DSSP file (Angstrom, degrees, kcal/mol; ACC not computed):
  #  RESIDUE AA STRUCTURE BP1 BP2  ACC     N-H-->O    O-->H-N    N-H-->O    O-->H-N    TCO  KAPPA ALPHA  PHI   PSI    X-CA   Y-CA   Z-CA
    1    1 A M              0   0    0      0, 0.0    14,-0.1     0, 0.0     2,-0.0   0.000 360.0 360.0 360.0 148.0   24.0    2.5   10.3
    2    2 A P        -     0   0    0      0, 0.0    12,-1.5     0, 0.0     2,-0.4  -0.298 360.0-120.1 -70.4 157.6   25.0    5.2    7.8
    3    3 A K  E     -A   13   0A   0     10,-0.2     2,-0.3     8,-0.0    10,-0.2  -0.840  30.1-174.8 -99.4 133.4   22.5    7.3    5.9
    4    4 A Y  E     -A   12   0A   0      8,-3.2     8,-2.6    -2,-0.4     2,-0.4  -0.919  12.3-149.5-125.9 154.7   22.4    7.2    2.1
    5    5 A V  E     -A   11   0A   0     -2,-0.3     6,-0.2     6,-0.2    -2,-0.0  -0.990  14.1-136.6-127.2 129.8   20.4    9.2   -0.4
    6    6 A S    >   -     0   0    0      4,-2.8     3,-1.8    -2,-0.4    17,-0.0  -0.195  36.6 -93.4 -75.6 173.6   19.3    7.9   -3.8
    7    7 A T  T 3  S+     0   0    0      1,-0.3    -1,-0.1     2,-0.1    55,-0.1   0.858 127.9  44.5 -55.5 -38.8   19.5    9.9   -7.0
    8    8 A T  T 3  S-     0   0    0     53,-0.1    -1,-0.3     2,-0.1    -2,-0.0   0.307 127.4 -95.3 -94.2  10.0   15.9   11.0   -6.6
    9    9 A G    <   +     0   0    0     -3,-1.8     2,-0.4     1,-0.3    -2,-0.1   0.567  68.7 151.8  95.9   9.3   16.3   11.8   -2.9
   10   10 A R        -     0   0    0     33,-0.0    -4,-2.8     1,-0.0     2,-0.4  -0.611  35.7-143.4 -75.4 131.1   15.1    8.7   -1.2
   11   11 A V  E     +A    5   0A   0     -2,-0.4     2,-0.3    -6,-0.2    -6,-0.2  -0.810  23.9 171.9-100.8 132.7   16.8    8.3    2.2
   12   12 A V  E     -A    4   0A   0     -8,-2.6    -8,-3.2    -2,-0.4     2,-0.6  -0.987  27.0-144.0-137.0 148.1   17.8    4.9    3.6
   13   13 A W  E     +A    3   0A   0     -2,-0.3     2,-0.3   -10,-0.2   -10,-0.2  -0.960  53.8 112.2-110.3 113.0   19.8    3.8    6.6
   14   14 A C        -     0   0    0    -12,-1.5     2,-0.1    -2,-0.6    -2,-0.1  -0.927  67.4 -67.4-163.5 180.0   21.8    0.7    5.6
   15   15 A T     >  -     0   0    0     -2,-0.3     4,-2.1   -14,-0.1     5,-0.2  -0.371  47.8-109.8 -77.6 165.0   25.3   -0.7    5.0
   16   16 A R  H  > S+     0   0    0      1,-0.2     4,-2.4     2,-0.2     5,-0.2   0.899 119.7  52.5 -61.8 -41.0   27.3    0.5    2.0
   17   17 A G  H  > S+     0   0    0      1,-0.2     4,-2.1     2,-0.2    -1,-0.2   0.899 108.4  49.8 -62.5 -42.0   26.9   -2.9    0.3
   18   18 A Q  H  > S+     0   0    0      2,-0.2     4,-2.5     1,-0.2    -1,-0.2   0.901 110.5  50.4 -63.7 -40.7   23.1   -2.8    0.7
   19   19 A M  H  X S+     0   0    0     -4,-2.1     4,-2.5     2,-0.2     5,-0.3   0.918 108.4  52.0 -64.7 -42.6   23.0    0.7   -0.8
   20   20 A R  H  X>S+     0   0    0     -4,-2.4     4,-3.0     1,-0.2     5,-0.6   0.919 111.7  47.2 -58.8 -43.7   25.1   -0.4   -3.8
   21   21 A R  H  X5S+     0   0    0     -4,-2.1     4,-1.4     1,-0.2    21,-0.2   0.930 115.0  45.0 -64.5 -45.5   22.7   -3.4   -4.4
   22   22 A M  H  <5S+     0   0    0     -4,-2.5    20,-1.9     1,-0.2    21,-0.6   0.847 122.7  37.0 -67.4 -33.2   19.6   -1.2   -4.1
   23   23 A D  H  <5S+     0   0    0     -4,-2.5    -2,-0.2    -5,-0.2    -3,-0.2   0.851 127.7  27.4 -89.0 -37.3   21.0    1.6   -6.2
   24   24 A L  H  <5S+     0   0    0     -4,-3.0    -3,-0.2    -5,-0.3    -2,-0.1   0.732 101.6  78.7-103.9 -25.6   23.0   -0.2   -8.9
   25   25 A F  S  <<S-     0   0    0     -4,-1.4    17,-0.4    -5,-0.6     2,-0.2  -0.646  85.2-106.3 -89.9 142.8   21.4   -3.7   -9.4
   26   26 A P        +     0   0    0      0, 0.0    15,-0.3     0, 0.0     3,-0.1  -0.438  31.3 179.5 -65.7 135.1   18.2   -4.1  -11.4
   27   27 A Y        -     0   0    0     13,-3.5    46,-2.7     1,-0.3    47,-0.7   0.641  66.3 -29.3-102.6 -28.2   15.1   -4.8   -9.4
   28   28 A G  E     -BC  40  72B   0     12,-1.6    12,-2.3    44,-0.3     2,-0.4  -0.955  60.1-104.2-170.8-173.5   12.7   -5.0  -12.3
   29   29 A K  E     -BC  39  71B   0     42,-2.4    42,-2.2    -2,-0.3     2,-0.4  -0.995  13.4-155.1-137.3 137.5   11.9   -4.0  -15.8
   30   30 A W  E     -BC  38  70B   0      8,-3.0     8,-2.7    -2,-0.4     2,-0.5  -0.895   9.4-156.8-104.2 140.4    9.4   -1.6  -17.4
   31   31 A T  E     -BC  37  69B   0     38,-2.6    37,-3.0    -2,-0.4    38,-1.8  -0.984  13.2-150.2-116.6 126.5    8.3   -2.1  -21.0
   32   32 A C  E >   - C   0  67B   0      4,-3.0     3,-2.0    -2,-0.5    35,-0.2  -0.454  28.8-103.9 -92.8 165.8    7.0    1.0  -22.7
   33   33 A E  T 3  S+     0   0    0     33,-0.6    -1,-0.1     1,-0.3    34,-0.1   0.827 121.1  53.8 -57.7 -35.0    4.4    1.2  -25.5
   34   34 A D  T 3  S-     0   0    0      2,-0.1    18,-0.3     1,-0.1    -1,-0.3   0.393 124.2-101.5 -83.9   4.7    7.1    1.8  -28.1
   35   35 A G  S <  S+     0   0    0     -3,-2.0    -2,-0.1     1,-0.3     2,-0.1   0.321  72.8 146.3  94.6  -7.5    9.0   -1.3  -27.1
   36   36 A R        -     0   0    0     15,-0.1    -4,-3.0    -5,-0.1     2,-0.4  -0.396  36.2-150.3 -62.7 137.8   11.6    0.4  -25.1
   37   37 A E  E     -BD  31  50B   0     13,-2.9    13,-2.7    -6,-0.2     2,-0.5  -0.941  11.7-170.3-113.4 134.7   12.8   -1.6  -22.0
   38   38 A V  E     -BD  30  49B   0     -8,-2.7    -8,-3.0    -2,-0.4     2,-0.4  -0.983  13.0-147.4-129.0 121.5   14.0    0.1  -18.9
   39   39 A L  E     -BD  29  48B   0      9,-2.4     8,-3.1    -2,-0.5     9,-1.2  -0.721  21.5-163.3 -83.2 135.9   15.7   -1.6  -16.0
   40   40 A F  E     -BD  28  46B   0    -12,-2.3   -13,-3.5    -2,-0.4   -12,-1.6  -0.887   9.8-129.9-121.8 154.4   14.9    0.0  -12.7
   41   41 A N    >   -     0   0    0      4,-2.2     3,-2.1    -2,-0.3   -18,-0.2  -0.162  44.2 -81.4 -89.7-173.0   16.6   -0.2   -9.3
   42   42 A R  T 3  S+     0   0    0    -20,-1.9   -19,-0.1   -17,-0.4   -20,-0.1   0.692 130.8  56.1 -66.0 -18.7   15.0   -0.8   -5.8
   43   43 A F  T 3  S-     0   0    0    -21,-0.6    -1,-0.3     2,-0.1   -20,-0.1   0.318 118.4-112.2 -92.2   7.3   14.1    2.8   -5.6
   44   44 A Y  S <  S+     0   0    0     -3,-2.1    -2,-0.1     1,-0.3    -4,-0.0   0.872  72.0 142.0  60.0  39.4   12.2    2.6   -8.9
   45   45 A E        -     0   0    0    -22,-0.1    -4,-2.2    19,-0.1    -1,-0.3  -0.921  58.2-109.2-106.8 135.1   14.7    4.8  -10.6
   46   46 A P  E     +D   40   0B   0      0, 0.0    -6,-0.3     0, 0.0     3,-0.1  -0.370  41.8 166.1 -62.0 138.3   15.7    4.0  -14.2
   47   47 A I  E     +     0   0B   0     -8,-3.1    12,-1.8     1,-0.5     2,-0.3   0.676  62.8  11.1-121.6 -40.3   19.3    2.6  -14.5
   48   48 A Y  E     -DE  39  58B   0     -9,-1.2    -9,-2.4    10,-0.3    -1,-0.5  -0.972  61.8-169.3-136.9 153.7   19.6    1.2  -18.0
   49   49 A E  E     -DE  38  57B   0      8,-2.7     8,-2.4    -2,-0.3     2,-0.4  -0.984   6.0-166.8-141.5 154.8   17.4    1.3  -21.1
   50   50 A R  E     -D   37   0B   0    -13,-2.7   -13,-2.9    -2,-0.3     2,-0.2  -0.978   7.8-156.6-142.5 127.8   17.3   -0.4  -24.5
   51   51 A R    >   -     0   0    0      4,-0.4     3,-1.4    -2,-0.4   -15,-0.1  -0.592  49.2 -66.7 -94.0 163.7   15.3    0.6  -27.5
   52   52 A R  T 3  S+     0   0    0    -18,-0.3    -1,-0.2     1,-0.3     3,-0.1  -0.197 119.2   2.9 -52.9 136.8   14.3   -1.9  -30.2
   53   53 A N  T 3  S+     0   0    0      1,-0.2     2,-0.3    -3,-0.1    -1,-0.3   0.793 112.9 100.2  57.0  34.3   17.2   -3.3  -32.1
   54   54 A S  S <  S-     0   0    0     -3,-1.4    -1,-0.2     3,-0.0     2,-0.1  -0.920  73.1-102.5-139.6 168.0   19.8   -1.4  -30.1
   55   55 A S        -     0   0    0     -2,-0.3    -4,-0.4     1,-0.1     2,-0.1  -0.452  47.5 -87.6 -87.3 164.9   22.2   -2.1  -27.2
   56   56 A A        +     0   0    0     -6,-0.1     2,-0.3    -2,-0.1    -6,-0.2  -0.381  47.7 178.0 -71.6 148.3   21.6   -1.1  -23.6
   57   57 A E  E     -E   49   0B   0     -8,-2.4    -8,-2.7    -2,-0.1   -10,-0.0  -0.950  39.2 -76.7-143.8 164.0   22.7    2.3  -22.4
   58   58 A L  E     -E   48   0B   0     -2,-0.3   -10,-0.3   -10,-0.2     2,-0.2  -0.349  49.7-137.8 -61.8 140.3   22.6    4.3  -19.2
   59   59 A A        -     0   0    0    -12,-1.8     2,-0.8   -20,-0.1    -1,-0.1  -0.562  26.6 -93.3 -95.8 163.0   19.1    5.7  -18.5
   60   60 A D    >   -     0   0    0     -2,-0.2     3,-1.7     1,-0.2   -12,-0.1  -0.695  36.6-150.3 -73.6 111.5   18.3    9.2  -17.2
   61   61 A R  T 3  S+     0   0    0     -2,-0.8    -1,-0.2     1,-0.3   -53,-0.1   0.681  91.9  45.9 -64.1 -18.6   18.0    8.4  -13.5
   62   62 A K  T 3  S+     0   0    0    -17,-0.1    -1,-0.3     2,-0.1     2,-0.1   0.394  84.2 119.6-105.7   2.7   15.4   11.1  -12.9
   63   63 A E    <   -     0   0    0     -3,-1.7     2,-0.8   -17,-0.1    -4,-0.0  -0.422  62.6-133.5 -69.8 140.8   13.1   10.4  -15.9
   64   64 A W        -     0   0    0     -2,-0.1    -1,-0.1   -19,-0.1    -2,-0.1  -0.873  27.7-144.8 -89.8 112.7    9.5    9.4  -15.2
   65   65 A V        -     0   0    0     -2,-0.8     2,-1.9     1,-0.1   -27,-0.0  -0.687   5.5-143.5 -88.0 123.6    9.1    6.4  -17.5
   66   66 A P        +     0   0    0      0, 0.0   -33,-0.6     0, 0.0    -1,-0.1  -0.502  36.5 179.5 -82.9  72.0    5.6    6.0  -19.0
   67   67 A W  E     -C   32   0B   0     -2,-1.9   -35,-0.3   -35,-0.2     3,-0.1  -0.346  31.0-168.4 -79.5 154.9    5.6    2.2  -18.8
   68   68 A K  E    S+     0   0B   0    -37,-3.0     2,-0.4     1,-0.3   -36,-0.2   0.613  78.8  31.1-109.7 -24.5    2.8   -0.1  -19.9
   69   69 A H  E     -C   31   0B   0    -38,-1.8   -38,-2.6     2,-0.0     2,-0.4  -0.999  64.9-168.3-139.1 139.0    4.1   -3.3  -18.3
   70   70 A Q  E     +C   30   0B   0     -2,-0.4     2,-0.3   -40,-0.2   -40,-0.2  -0.987   7.8 174.9-128.9 136.3    6.1   -3.8  -15.1
   71   71 A E  E     -C   29   0B   0    -42,-2.2   -42,-2.4    -2,-0.4     2,-0.3  -0.972  18.5-140.1-137.4 155.4    7.9   -7.0  -13.9
   72   72 A W  E     -C   28   0B   0     -2,-0.3   -44,-0.3   -44,-0.3     3,-0.1  -0.881   6.0-152.2-116.2 146.5   10.2   -7.7  -10.9
   73   73 A F  S    S+     0   0    0    -46,-2.7     2,-0.3    -2,-0.3   -45,-0.2   0.676  80.3   1.9 -90.2 -20.7   13.2   -9.9  -10.9
   74   74 A Y        -     0   0    0    -47,-0.7     2,-0.3     4,-0.0    -1,-0.2  -0.963  68.8-122.4-156.2 169.8   12.9  -10.9   -7.2
   75   75 A E    >   -     0   0    0     -2,-0.3     3,-1.4    -3,-0.1     8,-0.1  -0.741  32.3-107.4-114.7 163.9   10.7  -10.3   -4.1
   76   76 A D  T 3  S+     0   0    0      1,-0.3    -1,-0.1    -2,-0.3     7,-0.1   0.819 119.3  59.1 -58.5 -31.1   11.5   -8.9   -0.7
   77   77 A A  T 3  S+     0   0    0      2,-0.0    -1,-0.3     0, 0.0     2,-0.1   0.672  84.2 101.4 -74.7 -16.5   11.2  -12.4    0.7
   78   78 A D  S <  S-     0   0    0     -3,-1.4    -4,-0.0     1,-0.1     2,-0.0  -0.387  77.7-114.8 -68.8 145.5   14.0  -13.7   -1.6
   79   79 A N     >  -     0   0    0      1,-0.1     4,-2.1    -2,-0.1     3,-0.2  -0.247  29.3 -99.4 -77.0 170.9   17.4  -14.1    0.1
   80   80 A E  H  > S+     0   0    0      1,-0.2     4,-2.3     2,-0.2     5,-0.2   0.853 120.5  55.9 -60.0 -38.0   20.5  -12.0   -0.9
   81   81 A R  H  > S+     0   0    0      1,-0.2     4,-1.9     2,-0.2    -1,-0.2   0.919 109.6  45.4 -63.2 -43.6   22.0  -14.8   -3.0
   82   82 A R  H  > S+     0   0    0     -3,-0.2     4,-1.9     2,-0.2    -1,-0.2   0.893 111.0  54.4 -67.0 -38.8   18.8  -15.0   -5.2
   83   83 A R  H  X S+     0   0    0     -4,-2.1     4,-1.0     1,-0.2    -2,-0.2   0.925 113.6  39.9 -61.8 -45.2   18.6  -11.2   -5.5
   84   84 A T  H  < S+     0   0    0     -4,-2.3    -1,-0.2     2,-0.2    -2,-0.2   0.799 111.2  57.5 -77.2 -27.6   22.1  -10.8   -6.8
   85   85 A A  H  < S+     0   0    0     -4,-1.9    -1,-0.2    -5,-0.2    -2,-0.2   0.869 112.9  40.8 -68.2 -36.2   21.9  -13.9   -9.0
   86   86 A N  H  <        0   0    0     -4,-1.9    -1,-0.2     1,-0.2    -2,-0.2   0.675 360.0 360.0 -85.4 -17.5   18.9  -12.4  -10.8
   87   87 A G     <        0   0    0     -4,-1.0    -1,-0.2    -5,-0.2    -2,-0.2   0.440 360.0 360.0 -91.0 360.0   20.3   -8.9  -10.9
């Protein structure tokens, strides 16, 4: 399998499709103290963010987000269909 590297340097050996899902699809959401919501990928890298009363925008992929609450959209045990349906 090919080797891929995430934005923050995490190395994975997987198919191109698997890498796209892990890198581009939301795995969960962080909520910050000020109400900002940040979607993160499977590597726990920010991908999109939304501040109160605003639309979503691309997040700084290398930012360390000071979150207060974390939730996940799927689990490792979920099949591929469920993972992409929730992402």
